[in-house]
C-alpha positions in Angstrom: 0.0 0.0 0.0 1.5 3.3 -1.0 2.1 6.0 1.6 -0.2 8.3 -0.3 -3.3 6.2 0.6 -5.7 8.2 2.8 -6.7 5.0 4.7 -3.2 4.0 5.5 -2.5 7.5 6.8 -5.6 7.6 9.1 -6.3 4.1 10.1 -6.7 2.5 13.5 -3.5 0.9 14.8 -2.3 -2.1 12.9 -2.9 -5.6 14.2 -0.1 -7.1 16.2 1.0 -10.2 14.4 4.2 -11.9 13.3 5.3 -14.2 10.4 4.7 -17.9 10.6 7.9 -19.4 11.9 7.0 -23.0 12.8 4.6 -25.7 11.6 1.0 -25.5 12.9 -2.1 -27.7 12.8 -5.5 -26.2 12.9 -9.1 -27.0 11.9 -9.4 -24.3 9.3 -6.7 -22.3 7.5 -7.6 -19.1 5.7 -5.3 -17.6 3.0 -5.7 -13.8 2.9 -6.4 -11.3 5.6 -8.8 -8.9 3.9 -12.5 -8.5 4.5 -13.3 -12.0 3.4 -10.6 -13.8 5.4 -11.0 -11.7 8.6 -14.8 -12.1 8.6 -14.4 -15.8 8.1 -11.8 -16.1 10.8 -14.0 -14.1 13.3 -17.0 -16.2 12.5 -15.1 -19.5 12.9 -13.3 -18.4 16.1 -16.5 -17.4 17.8 -17.7 -20.9 17.2 -14.7 -22.4 18.9 -13.0 -23.5 15.7 -9.2 -23.6 15.7 -8.4 -21.2 12.8 -5.3 -19.6 11.4 -4.9 -16.9 8.7 -1.9 -16.5 6.4 -1.4 -13.0 4.9 1.3 -12.3 2.3 1.8 -8.7 3.4 -0.2 -7.1 6.3 -3.8 -7.1 7.3 -5.9 -5.3 4.7 -2.9 -4.6 2.4 -4.8 -5.5 -0.8 -8.2 -4.5 -2.0 -9.7 -4.2 1.4 -7.4 -1.4 2.5 -7.8 0.5 -0.7 -11.5 0.4 -1.4 -13.7 3.5 -1.2 -15.3 2.2 2.0 -18.9 2.3 0.7 -21.2 -0.3 2.2 -23.8 -0.9 -0.6 -26.6 -3.5 -0.3 -27.4 -5.6 -3.3 -25.6 -6.8 -6.5 -25.3 -5.5 -10.0 -28.6 -7.1 -10.9 -32.0 -6.0 -9.5 -34.0 -8.3 -7.3 -36.4 -9.2 -10.1 -33.4 -10.1 -12.3 -31.7 -12.3 -9.7 -34.9 -14.3 -9.1 -35.3 -14.8 -12.8 -31.6 -15.9 -13.1 -31.5 -18.2 -10.1 -35.1 -19.2 -9.5 -37.7 -18.1 -7.1 -36.2 -20.0 -4.1 -32.5 -19.4 -4.3 -32.9 -16.0 -6.1 -35.1 -14.8 -3.2 -32.5 -15.9 -0.6 -29.7 -14.2 -2.6 -31.8 -11.0 -2.7 -32.4 -11.1 1.1 -28.7 -11.9 1.9 -27.3 -9.3 -0.5 -29.8 -6.7 0.7 -28.8 -7.3 4.3 -25.1 -6.6 4.0 -25.5 -3.3 5.7 -26.9 -5.1 8.8 -24.0 -7.6 8.4 -21.2 -4.9 8.4 -22.7 -2.4 10.9 -23.8 -5.2 13.2 -20.2 -6.5 13.4 -18.9 -3.0 14.0 -21.4 -2.5 16.9 -20.9 -6.0 18.5 -17.1 -5.8 18.4 -16.7 -2.0 19.1 -14.7 -1.5 15.9 -13.5 2.1 15.6 -13.7 2.8 11.9 -15.6 6.1 11.4 -18.8 4.1 10.6 -21.6 6.2 9.2 -24.9 4.6 8.2 -26.6 7.5 6.5 -27.5 6.0 3.2 -26.2 5.7 -0.4 -27.4 7.6 -3.4 -27.3 6.4 -7.0 -27.8 9.6 -9.1 -28.6 9.2 -12.8 -26.8 11.2 -15.4 -29.1 10.4 -18.4 -32.8 9.8 -18.9 -32.2 6.2 -19.9 -30.1 5.5 -16.7 -32.7 7.3 -14.6 -35.4 4.9 -15.8 -33.2 2.0 -14.9 -32.4 3.4 -11.5 -36.1 3.9 -10.7 -36.9 0.4 -11.8 -34.2 -0.8 -9.4 -35.7 1.2 -6.6 -39.1 -0.1 -7.3 -37.8 -3.7 -7.3 -36.4 -3.2 -3.8 -39.4 -1.3 -2.6 -41.8 -4.1 -3.5 -39.7 -6.3 -1.2 -40.0 -3.9 1.7 -36.5 -2.4 1.6 -35.9 1.0 3.1 -35.3 2.8 -0.2 -36.9 5.6 -2.1 -36.9 7.5 -5.4 -35.3 10.9 -5.3 -36.3 13.6 -7.7 -33.9 16.0 -9.4 -34.3 18.9 -6.9 -33.9 16.7 -3.9 -30.9 14.9 -5.4 -29.2 18.3 -6.0 -29.8 19.1 -2.3 -28.4 15.8 -1.0 -25.4 15.8 -3.3 -24.6 19.5 -3.5 -24.6 19.5 -7.4 -27.3 19.8 -10.0 -25.4 17.6 -12.4 -27.9 14.7 -12.2 -31.5 14.1 -13.2 -32.6 12.3 -10.0 -32.2 8.7 -8.9 -32.8 6.8 -5.7 -31.6 6.4 -2.1 -30.8 3.2 -0.2 -31.1 4.0 3.5 -29.7 0.6 4.5 -26.2 1.7 3.3 -23.4 3.7 4.6 -19.6 3.9 4.7 -16.6 3.1 6.8 -12.9 3.7 7.0 -12.1 0.4 5.3 -8.6 -0.2 6.6 -9.7 0.5 10.2 -12.7 -1.8 9.6 -10.6 -4.8 8.4 -8.1 -4.3 11.2 -11.0 -4.2 13.6 -12.3 -7.5 12.2 -8.8 -9.1 12.5 -8.4 -7.8 16.1 -11.8 -9.2 17.1 -10.9 -12.6 15.5 -7.6 -12.6 17.5 -9.5 -11.9 20.7 -11.8 -14.8 19.9 -8.8 -17.1 19.4 -7.8 -16.9 15.8 -4.1 -17.0 14.8 -3.0 -14.4 12.3 0.3 -14.5 10.6 1.5 -11.6 8.4 4.4 -11.4 5.9 3.7 -15.1 5.3 2.8 -15.7 1.6 1.4 -19.1 0.9 3.9 -20.8 -1.4 2.2 -24.1 -2.1 -1.0 -26.0 -1.4 -1.2 -29.7 -1.3 -3.2 -32.6 0.0 -1.9 -34.6 2.9 -4.2 -37.6 3.2 -7.6 -36.3 4.2 -6.1 -32.8 5.1 -4.5 -29.9 3.3 -1.1 -28.4 3.8 -0.1 -24.9 3.0 3.6 -24.2 3.0 5.3 -20.8 3.8 9.0 -19.9 3.8 9.5 -20.8 7.5 6.8 -23.3 8.3 3.6 -25.0 7.1 0.0 -25.2 8.3 -2.0 -28.4 8.1 -5.8 -28.1 8.2 -8.9 -30.1 7.4 -10.4 -27.1 5.6 -8.8 -24.3 3.6 -10.5 -21.1 2.6 -8.9 -19.0 -0.2 -9.8 -15.3 0.3 -7.4 -13.4 -2.0 -9.9 -11.8 -4.4 -8.3 -9.3 -6.8 -4.8 -10.4 -5.6 -5.3 -14.1 -6.3 -2.2 -15.7 -7.5 -1.2 -19.2 -8.7 -1.6 -21.0 -5.4 -4.6 -23.0 -6.8 -4.2 -23.5 -10.6 -6.8 -21.6 -12.6 -8.4 -19.7 -9.7 -7.0 -16.3 -10.7 -8.4 -16.9 -14.2 -11.9 -16.7 -12.8 -11.7 -12.9 -12.2 -10.4 -9.9 -14.1 -8.5 -7.5 -11.9 -9.4 -3.9 -12.8 -7.8 -0.9 -11.3 -9.8 1.6 -9.3 -8.2 5.0 -8.7 -9.1 7.4 -5.9 -8.1 10.8 -4.7 -9.0 12.8 -1.6 -8.9 16.5 -1.2 -7.5 18.4 1.8 -10.1 18.9 4.5 -12.7 21.3 3.1 -13.5 24.4 5.1 -17.0 24.3 6.5 -18.1 27.4 4.6 -17.0 26.0 1.3 -18.2 22.4 1.8 -21.4 22.8 3.8 -23.6 22.0 0.8 -21.6 19.0 -0.4 -23.2 15.7 0.8 -24.7 17.6 3.8 -26.5 14.6 5.2 -23.5 12.2 5.1 -24.5 10.0 2.1 -22.1 8.0 0.0 -22.8 8.1 -3.8 -21.9 6.3 -7.0 -23.6 7.2 -10.2 -25.1 5.3 -13.1 -22.2 5.8 -15.6 -20.9 2.6 -17.1 -17.5 3.9 -15.9 -19.0 5.3 -12.7 -17.9 8.0 -10.4 -18.2 7.3 -6.7 -17.7 9.8 -4.0 -18.3 10.7 -0.3 -16.8 12.8 2.5 -14.6 11.4 5.2 -14.6 12.0 9.0 -12.3 15.1 8.5 -14.4 16.7 5.7 -12.3 15.6 2.8 -14.1 14.8 -0.5 -13.0 11.4 -1.8 -13.6 10.8 -5.5 -13.0 7.5 -7.3 -13.3 6.0 -10.7 -11.7 3.5 -13.2 -7.9 3.8 -13.3 -5.2 2.9 -15.8 -4.3 -0.8 -16.3 -1.1 -0.7 -14.2 -0.1 -1.0 -10.6 2.2 2.1 -10.3 -0.4 4.8 -10.3 0.2 8.1 -8.6 -0.6 11.8 -8.6 0.0 12.1 -12.3 -3.0 9.8 -13.0 -5.6 11.9 -11.3 -7.0 13.8 -14.3 -10.2 11.8 -14.6 -11.1 12.2 -10.9 -10.0 15.9 -11.1 -12.4 16.3 -14.0 -15.2 14.6 -12.0 -14.7 16.9 -9.0 -14.5 20.0 -11.1 -17.6 19.1 -13.0 -19.7 18.1 -10.0 -18.4 20.7 -7.5 -16.9 23.7 -9.4 -16.4 25.4 -6.0 -13.6 22.9 -5.3 -11.8 23.6 -8.6 -8.9 25.1 -6.6 -9.0 22.7 -3.7 -6.0 20.4 -4.1 -5.9 16.6 -3.7 -3.9 15.5 -0.6 -4.0 11.7 -1.2 -3.9 9.5 -4.3 -4.1 5.7 -4.4 -5.2 2.7 -6.4 -6.1 -0.9 -5.9 -7.5 -3.9 -7.8 -11.2 -4.6 -8.2 -11.9 -8.2 -9.0 -14.6 -8.4 -11.7 -16.4 -11.6 -12.7 -17.7 -12.4 -16.2 -21.2 -12.9 -14.9 -21.1 -9.9 -12.5 -21.9 -12.2 -9.6 -19.4 -12.9 -6.7 -18.2 -16.4 -6.8 -18.4 -18.9 -3.9 -16.5 -21.9 -5.1 -15.9 -25.4 -3.9 -12.5 -26.3 -5.5 -12.1 -29.7 -3.9 -13.3 -31.5 -0.8 -12.4 -29.2 2.1 -11.1 -26.5 -0.2 -13.2 -23.3 -0.8 -12.8 -19.9 -2.3 -14.8 -16.6 -2.4 -13.8 -13.8 -4.8 -15.1 -11.4 -7.4 -17.1 -8.7 -5.6 -17.4 -6.4 -8.6 -16.9 -3.1 -6.7 -19.1 -3.9 -3.7 -16.4 -5.6 -1.6 -17.0 -4.1 1.8 -20.4 -5.7 2.2 -20.2 -8.7 -0.1 -16.8 -9.8 1.1 -18.0 -9.6 4.7 -21.0 -11.7 3.9 -19.2 -14.3 1.8 -16.5 -14.6 4.5 -19.2 -15.7 6.9 -20.7 -18.0 4.3 -17.3 -19.6 3.8 -17.1 -20.2 7.6 -20.5 -21.8 7.4 -19.4 -24.2 4.6 -16.2 -25.0 6.6 -18.4 -25.9 9.6 -20.4 -28.4 7.5 -23.4 -26.3 6.6 -24.8 -27.9 3.4 -24.3 -25.9 0.2 -28.1 -26.1 -0.4 -28.6 -24.1 2.8 -26.3 -21.3 1.8 -28.1 -18.3 0.5 -25.8 -18.0 -2.5 -24.8 -20.4 -5.3 -21.9 -22.6 -4.4 -20.3 -23.6 -7.7 -17.2 -25.2 -9.1 -14.4 -23.0 -10.4 -15.1 -21.7 -14.0 -12.0 -20.1 -15.5 -12.7 -17.4 -18.2 -12.3 -18.8 -21.7 -9.6 -16.8 -23.5 -8.3 -15.3 -20.3 -5.0 -14.0 -21.7 -7.0 -11.7 -23.9 -9.3 -10.3 -21.2 -7.2 -7.2 -20.5 -7.3 -6.3 -24.2 -11.1 -6.8 -24.2 -11.4 -4.8 -21.0 -9.4 -1.9 -22.5 -11.6 -1.9 -25.6 -14.8 -2.1 -23.5 -13.5 0.8 -21.3 -13.1 3.0 -24.4 -16.5 1.9 -25.7 -18.2 2.6 -22.3 -16.6 6.0 -22.1 -17.9 6.9 -25.5 -21.4 5.5 -24.6 -21.4 7.5 -21.4 -20.5 10.7 -23.2 -23.0 10.3 -25.9 -25.8 9.3 -23.5 -25.1 12.3 -21.3 -25.7 14.6 -24.3 
């Protein structure tokens, strides 16, 4: 994580942990200490399961510590679409589970006293075109018919809630909110440790092999043997299990945060504390932090070494939405991987007997990764797949994976053109 990341500069103290230095035997081993791995570890430890976590860097180093921190219920597809895709029974359970991720996240924060600047003041999806406004209102209606605490927002009210008249209206999800994501994942890890979980940092998993009825994961200075292994590496998935990284496409998300905005200048910008992400195909997402900064994010270049020189697209977004901030400088810049799936649904995979993986949150990682971490824990404890409110599938690598980046670049240019034309 670069030193210019706002979250790294303002997070709660890091978790006290060391590298694995001896062989260990546990019931469940988790690879990856992000939202998924830490939520799974906490859930397992609270049940009395002997659990260990191996993290290649430090807790939250990957996508979890670089996300925008928005806690958004639901998936890319509307509830009606999910039920059509997965059937009335499983589809309805998916809708209920995905719609409750706000309760999942903020419930954990409350129960374990996690200090992470948690704000549950809602999420706005403002529409930039008449077509996308129609789709947004359909989505709102689909949730409303299921009793969700959501509502349509007209153009005038949206301008008041955002502090910009750039949008035509949209909808509000009052189940949502936002957190300081690195503080949140560190809080999950600390709660897991207190419940008895072992967490080892700077301990990349080098190999994974079967040892009779159990699994062994080897690190540089020791190995862990466990009956169950959970892979929770998301956008930073490597070759530990052959083919798994080919099930997602890591895209880069770039964010920048302004200096704290003076009250007189920023009082009209998101005055009620909402988070927002608009309906663009290459969306803009934004919110304020606990110190009054405006955080703006969007799609970044396809490389890891992004810095202040790559901020033009988010600078353009800030200037267009909030021209009063045109001369307000950015103080922080950072980027991280967003794991996208081909079907736009997070994947909960059974790779082999006793070997599970969850990844591919498609930009909604705070809530969905927390949920799927708990569902991984359920599976490791023997809950039948049919009782999980999410499809448990085999691994499906993307056909033609070596060309996915080329396709993604082409689609990015196409989506940018479509967004521009549609806005006109």
